[in-house]
C-alpha positions in Angstrom: -61.9 -25.9 -2.7 -58.8 -27.2 -4.5 -55.4 -27.5 -2.9 -53.7 -25.5 -5.6 -53.2 -21.8 -5.5 -54.4 -19.9 -8.6 -51.1 -18.5 -9.6 -49.0 -21.7 -8.9 -46.6 -22.4 -11.8 -46.1 -18.8 -12.8 -42.7 -17.2 -12.6 -42.5 -13.5 -11.9 -39.5 -11.2 -12.2 -39.6 -8.3 -9.8 -37.3 -5.5 -11.1 -39.1 -2.8 -9.1 -37.8 -0.9 -6.1 -39.4 0.5 -3.0 -43.0 -0.3 -2.6 -45.8 0.1 -5.2 -44.3 -2.3 -7.8 -43.2 -4.9 -5.3 -46.6 -4.9 -3.7 -48.1 -6.4 -6.9 -45.5 -9.2 -7.0 -46.0 -9.9 -3.2 -49.7 -10.6 -3.8 -48.8 -12.8 -6.7 -46.4 -14.7 -4.5 -49.1 -15.0 -1.8 -51.3 -16.8 -4.3 -48.7 -19.3 -5.5 -46.4 -17.5 -8.0 -42.7 -17.9 -7.8 -41.2 -14.4 -7.5 -37.6 -13.7 -8.2 -36.4 -10.2 -7.2 -33.7 -8.8 -9.5 -31.5 -6.4 -7.5 -28.6 -4.2 -8.7 -25.0 -4.6 -7.4 -24.2 -2.5 -4.4 -26.9 -2.2 -1.8 -29.9 -3.6 -3.8 -33.4 -2.3 -3.5 -33.5 0.9 -1.4 -36.5 -0.5 0.5 -34.0 -2.6 2.5 -33.3 0.6 4.4 -36.8 2.0 4.5 -37.1 1.0 8.2 -34.6 3.7 9.0 -36.9 6.5 7.7 -38.2 8.9 10.3 -41.8 8.4 9.2 -42.1 4.7 10.0 -42.1 3.0 13.4 -38.6 2.2 14.5 -37.9 -1.5 15.4 -34.9 -3.8 15.1 -36.9 -6.1 12.8 -36.8 -4.9 9.2 -40.5 -5.3 8.9 -40.8 -2.9 6.0 -38.7 -5.2 3.9 -40.4 -8.5 5.1 -43.9 -7.1 4.5 -43.5 -6.3 0.8 -40.9 -8.9 -0.2 -42.0 -12.0 1.7 -41.3 -15.3 0.1 -39.3 -13.9 -2.8 -35.9 -15.0 -4.0 -33.1 -12.4 -4.5 -30.8 -12.5 -7.5 -28.1 -9.8 -8.0 -27.5 -9.0 -11.7 -25.7 -6.1 -13.3 -28.0 -5.3 -16.2 -25.4 -3.0 -17.7 -22.8 -5.7 -17.9 -23.0 -7.8 -21.2 -22.8 -11.1 -19.4 -25.2 -9.9 -16.8 -27.7 -9.1 -19.5 -27.2 -12.5 -21.1 -28.0 -14.1 -17.8 -31.1 -11.9 -17.4 -32.3 -12.8 -20.9 -32.0 -16.5 -20.1 -34.1 -15.9 -17.0 -36.6 -13.7 -18.9 -37.2 -16.5 -21.4 -38.6 -18.6 -18.5 -40.8 -15.9 -17.0 -44.5 -15.2 -17.2 -44.5 -11.7 -15.7 -42.0 -8.9 -15.4 -42.6 -5.9 -13.2 -40.5 -2.8 -13.6 -40.5 0.8 -12.3 -37.3 2.2 -13.7 -37.6 5.8 -14.9 -38.4 5.8 -18.6 -35.0 7.1 -19.6 -33.3 4.4 -17.6 -35.4 1.8 -19.3 -34.3 3.1 -22.6 -30.7 3.1 -21.6 -30.8 -0.4 -20.2 -33.0 -1.7 -23.1 -35.7 -2.6 -20.6 -38.7 -1.3 -22.4 -41.4 -3.7 -23.5 -40.2 -3.3 -27.1 -36.7 -4.3 -26.0 -37.7 -7.5 -24.2 -40.8 -8.9 -25.8 -38.8 -10.7 -28.6 -37.1 -12.7 -25.9 -40.4 -14.0 -24.6 -43.5 -13.2 -26.7 -45.8 -14.6 -24.0 -44.4 -12.2 -21.4 -46.7 -9.9 -19.4 -44.7 -6.7 -19.0 -46.1 -4.6 -16.0 -45.0 -1.0 -15.8 -45.2 1.2 -12.7 -44.6 4.9 -13.0 -45.2 8.0 -11.0 -47.2 10.0 -13.6 -47.7 7.6 -16.5 -45.7 7.0 -19.7 -46.8 9.9 -21.8 -47.5 13.6 -21.2 -45.4 16.5 -19.9 -44.7 14.9 -16.5 -43.9 11.4 -17.7 -40.2 11.7 -16.8 -40.9 13.3 -13.4 -40.0 11.0 -10.5 -42.9 10.3 -8.2 -43.5 8.9 -4.8 -46.9 8.2 -3.3 -46.7 11.4 -1.2 -46.2 13.5 -4.3 -48.0 11.8 -7.1 -50.8 9.8 -5.4 -51.7 12.1 -2.5 -50.5 15.6 -3.4 -51.2 15.8 -7.2 -54.5 14.0 -7.1 -56.2 16.5 -4.7 -56.5 13.9 -1.9 -54.6 16.1 0.5 -56.6 19.1 -0.6 -59.8 17.3 0.3 -58.4 16.4 3.7 -57.2 19.9 4.6 -59.3 21.8 7.2 -60.5 25.3 6.4 -57.9 27.8 7.2 -55.3 25.2 8.1 -52.1 24.0 6.5 -52.2 21.2 3.9 -52.7 17.7 5.3 -49.9 15.1 5.2 -50.0 11.6 3.8 -48.9 8.5 5.8 -46.2 6.1 4.7 -46.9 3.9 1.7 -50.7 4.1 1.7 -50.8 5.2 -1.9 -48.1 2.6 -2.8 -50.2 -0.2 -1.4 -53.3 0.9 -3.3 -51.4 1.4 -6.5 -49.7 -2.0 -6.2 -53.1 -3.6 -6.1 -54.1 -1.8 -9.2 -51.1 -3.2 -11.0 -51.9 -6.6 -9.7 -55.4 -6.3 -11.2 -53.9 -5.3 -14.6 -51.5 -8.3 -14.5 -54.4 -10.6 -13.7 -56.4 -9.3 -16.7 -53.3 -9.7 -18.9 -52.9 -13.3 -17.8 -56.5 -14.0 -18.6 -56.0 -12.4 -22.1 -52.9 -14.6 -22.6 -54.9 -17.7 -21.5 -57.5 -16.9 -24.2 -55.2 -15.7 -27.0 -51.7 -16.9 -26.2 -50.4 -13.3 -26.5 -48.2 -11.5 -24.1 -48.9 -7.8 -23.5 -47.8 -4.7 -21.7 -49.9 -3.3 -18.8 -49.4 -0.3 -16.6 -50.6 1.9 -13.8 -49.3 5.0 -12.1 -49.3 6.6 -8.7 -51.0 9.7 -10.1 -53.8 7.8 -11.9 -54.4 5.6 -8.8 -54.6 8.7 -6.6 -57.2 10.2 -8.9 -59.2 7.0 -8.9 -59.1 6.9 -5.1 -60.2 10.5 -5.1 -62.7 9.9 -7.9 -65.8 11.4 -6.3 -64.1 14.8 -5.7 -62.1 14.7 -8.9 -65.2 13.9 -11.0 -66.9 16.8 -9.4 -64.0 19.0 -10.3 -64.2 17.9 -13.9 -67.7 19.3 -13.9 -66.7 22.5 -12.2 -68.2 21.4 -8.9 -66.2 21.7 -5.6 -66.9 21.2 -2.0 -66.0 24.0 0.5 -62.9 23.5 2.5 -63.3 20.9 5.3 -64.9 22.6 8.3 -63.6 22.0 11.8 -65.3 19.2 13.8 -67.2 21.7 15.9 -68.8 23.2 12.8 -69.7 20.1 10.7 -71.6 20.1 7.5 -73.7 17.4 9.1 -73.7 16.6 12.8 -74.7 13.1 12.0 -71.6 12.5 9.9 -69.1 13.7 12.6 -66.8 12.5 15.3 -67.6 12.5 19.0 -65.4 11.7 22.0 -66.6 9.3 24.7 -66.2 9.4 28.5 -63.1 7.2 28.3 -61.3 9.3 25.6 -62.1 7.2 22.6 -63.6 8.7 19.4 -66.7 7.5 17.5 -67.4 8.2 13.9 -71.1 8.6 13.1 -72.0 8.2 9.4 -75.8 8.3 9.3 -76.9 8.4 5.6 -80.5 7.3 6.0 -81.4 10.1 8.4 -85.2 9.6 8.0 -84.9 6.1 9.5 -81.9 6.4 11.9 -82.3 9.9 13.4 -85.1 8.7 15.7 -83.1 5.6 16.5 -80.1 7.7 17.5 -82.3 9.8 19.8 -83.5 6.6 21.4 -79.9 5.3 21.8 -79.0 8.5 23.5 -82.1 8.6 25.6 -82.9 12.0 24.2 -86.2 11.4 22.4 -87.1 15.1 23.1 -84.7 16.0 20.3 -87.1 14.4 17.8 -89.6 17.1 18.5 -87.1 20.0 18.4 -88.1 22.0 15.3 -84.4 22.7 14.6 -83.9 19.0 14.0 -87.2 17.8 12.5 -86.0 17.3 8.9 -82.7 16.5 7.2 -82.6 20.1 5.8 -83.2 21.6 9.2 -80.6 19.4 10.9 -78.1 20.5 8.3 -79.0 24.1 8.8 -78.5 23.8 12.5 -75.5 21.3 12.3 -73.3 23.4 14.6 -76.0 23.6 17.3 -76.7 19.9 17.0 -73.0 19.0 17.3 -72.8 21.1 20.5 -75.7 19.1 21.9 -74.2 15.7 20.9 -70.8 16.4 22.3 -71.7 16.3 26.0 -74.1 13.4 25.4 -71.4 11.2 23.9 -68.9 12.4 26.5 -71.2 11.1 29.3 -70.7 7.4 28.6 -67.7 5.1 27.8 -67.0 3.6 24.4 -68.2 0.1 25.2 -71.5 1.3 26.4 -72.0 3.4 23.2 -71.0 0.4 21.1 -73.8 -1.7 22.7 -76.4 1.1 22.5 -75.6 2.1 18.9 -75.6 -1.6 17.7 -78.9 -2.2 19.4 -80.5 0.6 17.3 -78.6 -0.3 14.1 -76.8 3.0 13.9 -74.0 3.2 11.4 -70.8 4.0 13.4 -67.2 3.1 13.8 -64.5 3.4 16.4 -61.7 5.6 15.3 -59.1 2.9 15.8 -55.6 3.7 17.1 -52.6 1.7 16.0 -52.3 0.4 19.5 -55.6 -1.4 18.9 -54.2 -3.4 15.9 -52.4 -6.2 17.8 -55.6 -7.1 19.7 -58.1 -6.7 16.9 -59.9 -10.0 16.9 -62.0 -9.1 13.9 -58.8 -8.6 11.8 -57.7 -12.1 12.8 -61.1 -13.7 12.2 -61.4 -12.1 8.8 -57.9 -13.2 7.7 -56.5 -9.6 7.5 -53.9 -10.4 10.2 -52.2 -13.8 9.7 -49.4 -15.9 11.2 -46.0 -15.6 9.6 -43.1 -18.1 9.4 -40.7 -15.2 9.9 -39.1 -16.0 13.3 -38.9 -12.4 14.6 -42.2 -11.2 13.0 -44.8 -13.8 14.0 -47.8 -12.0 12.5 -48.2 -9.9 9.4 -50.8 -8.2 7.2 -52.4 -10.3 4.4 -53.5 -9.2 1.0 -57.1 -8.1 1.1 -58.4 -10.8 -1.2 -60.5 -13.9 -0.4 -61.1 -16.8 -2.9 -63.6 -19.6 -2.4 -62.0 -21.8 -5.0 -58.4 -21.9 -3.7 -56.5 -23.1 -0.7 -55.2 -20.5 1.8 -52.3 -18.3 0.6 -48.7 -19.3 0.9 -47.6 -18.8 4.5 -45.8 -15.4 4.7 -42.1 -15.8 5.2 -39.2 -13.4 5.4 -38.0 -11.2 2.6 -34.8 -12.5 1.1 -31.3 -11.6 2.1 -29.5 -9.6 -0.6 -28.4 -11.9 -3.4 -29.2 -15.0 -1.4 -30.5 -17.0 -4.4 -28.2 -15.8 -7.2 -26.3 -19.0 -7.6 -29.4 -21.2 -7.0 -31.3 -19.5 -9.8 -28.4 -19.5 -12.2 -27.9 -23.2 -11.7 -31.6 -23.7 -12.5 -30.9 -21.8 -15.8 -28.1 -24.3 -16.6 -25.0 -22.4 -15.5 -22.2 -24.5 -14.3 -20.3 -23.6 -11.1 -17.2 -22.4 -13.0 -19.4 -20.2 -15.2 -21.0 -18.7 -12.1 -17.6 -18.1 -10.6 -16.5 -16.3 -13.8 -19.6 -14.1 -13.8 -18.9 -13.1 -10.2 -15.2 -12.5 -10.8 -16.3 -10.3 -13.8 -18.8 -8.4 -11.6 -21.7 -9.4 -13.8 -23.5 -10.9 -10.8 -23.3 -10.2 -7.0 
């Protein structure tokens, strides 16, 4: 293991707002890249206020901001101002990667398309994040993960119970996934540049990422194959791929795929070996045909013992199962800490945070997660690095080219 992080020495310009685009640059920063967040004059990235949304937990710490913008530097530039654009181009010439999620018409108006910037830096990796892609009838339509990732892709349809209203998505789940897809595209572009010396444009979208996440059901749809609406838990398609409540109110998810091997083991774990001889449950086909009856039998069995006892019994018989975790479990999840999914932070009022889901054998641990930057906190610092003198910076600020 070397002491150097794999992306050390790279400079990344984050011009994206909200979550999906900035997720990609956050992961790059975790693995050594220097990330400079370019924010517009006024209030900056709207994600600074995401913590006020009704759909996220309310807390005085602005954790939504810190989580997705840790360790970045913030520079406020007015890209519509001629001198602001000159400053941006000077910065762009020093960059390796630029991430943008402006609507396509805004990119054209600001001259922020790949064709507009690649002459400034031919080795630049230009990473584009959109709601629905860059071509097609909906390319100009704004998209959030709730609309483009979850709703349009059919994910919510697949989660909806028979006869019930459509399911709802949870905050930023699609953004986090899509940001990782963009990170993967950037990594491939950097490898291509290493081999050829060429810069390039890469992209992903919330919609395409949602379809990829829902690929099993979506591929079936392409062939004209569809599953029936999701049945209620009491009438499962398979009683061995179902959820059961324990005596202490926790829920267990059974996911038994190899029924020929594990059905007898489950019967032993439940101390109900008599079920192995029940003609209704002899074969996989008969268990599926009598799934409702089997679920009715399993409900009181699981309800007779607490979760910890079931965990011991099911593990002993190598049954595939999982606890339906509740968010109140997360702070005490020792496995998450042991596996590096929850790590210590240098942010004073947010001592622990969630790490990127990547592990590398050849590199040191990631950069210690720190706070997201204050608005415009590094404008002067970065401009000085670009060669601006103090009086030049003062003139830019007086002319409102910078914040």
